[in-house]
Every structure is written in structure tokens, then in C-alpha cells.
C-alpha positions, 0 to 999 in steps of 0.5 A: 173719749178724750180729745186727741190733740196735735200741735198747731204748727203740725196742721196745714195753715190756710191763709190767716186762719190761725190769726182768726180762729183756734184750730185743733184736732179733736174727737167726734163721736157719731154712734159707737164710732170715734173720728178725729176731726178738725176743730175750728172755733168760729169768730161769730157775731149774732144778729138778733131781734124780735119778729119783723124788726129786720134781722134778715134784711140787716144780715143781707145788707152786711154780707153785701157790704163785707163782700164789697170790701173783699172780706170772706163772711159766712152766714148761719140762720138759727131757728127754734122751729123744727124744720125738715131741711131736706125734701121728703121723697128725695134720694137724700132724705131717703138716705136719712130715713134709712139711718144715715148718720150724716147725709151729704149732697153734692151738685155742680154749684153747691154742697150740703150736709144734713146733720141730725141735731143729736150729733152735736151733743158730743161737742160743747155747742152745735156751732163747733160741728159746723165750724170746719166749713167756715175756717176760711171766713173772716167772720160768721154772721148768725141770724138769731139765737138769743140764748147763745153766750156769744157776742150779739147785736140787736136790730130794733124798731120803735114802730113795732111797739116792743121793748129791745131784747137786750133788756132781757138777755145777756151778751148784747153789745149794741143796738142797731136802730134809728130810733131813741133806744130805751137801753144804755147800750151803744146804738149804731145807725140802722140807716148807715150799714157801712157804719155798722160794718165798721163797728163790727170790724173794729170789734172783731177784726 
């Protein structure tokens, strides 16, 4: 089914959304049904690094820094492990096991969607399935996913004794480290999160 697109000016405009994202309506196939859904391209940056080099700590510190500056920044945790994100035995998990194509959970403080991976096959990549939820974000930080073609920065610590991933994969723009780095990429000071945030905004704002 070919995507059915509407002109950009016929869609509702959220504050600054079209300045930061490409937005359109497109077709989404779930099983044998076809839906029209809002397609939003995330402005995302991947924070990559080997195990124990500090990816999560850097992502958390950057989120805090951006929030303090009044920016709305989303996050995604990417993992290669086959995690069961729902809790077996819970009602929502039973819905999933019974054959629900998508399962949602709404509570007083938070909402969540459980989407089986195969549903993303109708879109160019799995991030596009999640993109509408991030349409009001100025930036999305993704922890992990070295295989993506999207921009990446790597956090690296010489004390861990391993070479930077940047020497093995494409698309790494800079290395965040306080050590002498064995690559020709620009380095950003790990001990100065504000400087790292400034660099990110200069390249993605």
C-alpha cells in the first residue's frame, strides 16, 4: 500500500515541530489492516560506547543539562537483548499473549505501548514507529545502537583497555573522553557536560 500523504500545511502545527521534524501522514500496516498515521522524523543522536564506558551516566547527565536549559528532550534505550518488556502474568501481558497487535497501558502517572518488533517492518526503520510520541521533543537521545546510520557520538575511557568503537563503525561524529584518544575524530571533554551539550546543540539545534 503506497503512503497517502497530505500537504504539510493541512496538518495541525505543534510549537516548532515543523522547524525540527519532517511531518506527514503515511500508511501503517498491522496484520491485514491499513491505517493512516502521523509520520514524524526524529531529530536523534545516538550515544554509543562499549560496556562500562559510561553510556547511561552520560545520557542521564545530558538529559539533566538539557532539562535545566528548558529544552524538551526524549530518550530511547536500545538493546540487542531479547527482553520481555512487559511483566508475565500481568493483564497487559495476557492481552499480548492472546494476540493483541499493540498493547497500551494507561496509569495516573504514565502511559506505555508494547509494540512487537515485526510491526516495524512496514516502516523504513523501527524508530519511525515511535516517532509520533516524540514529535514535541527538541532532540531525542538514544542510548546504544551502533548499527544505525544516524549520527552518533561515543563515550570512551582509556582505563577500560579497549579501542573506541569509532574505529570500527561509520557515522561517529565525536568521542567524549578525558583521555588521549587514538582516533582523528574531534574529542569532547567528558568532565564538562555543559560543553558536550553545547556541541550537540550547535550541531543539532
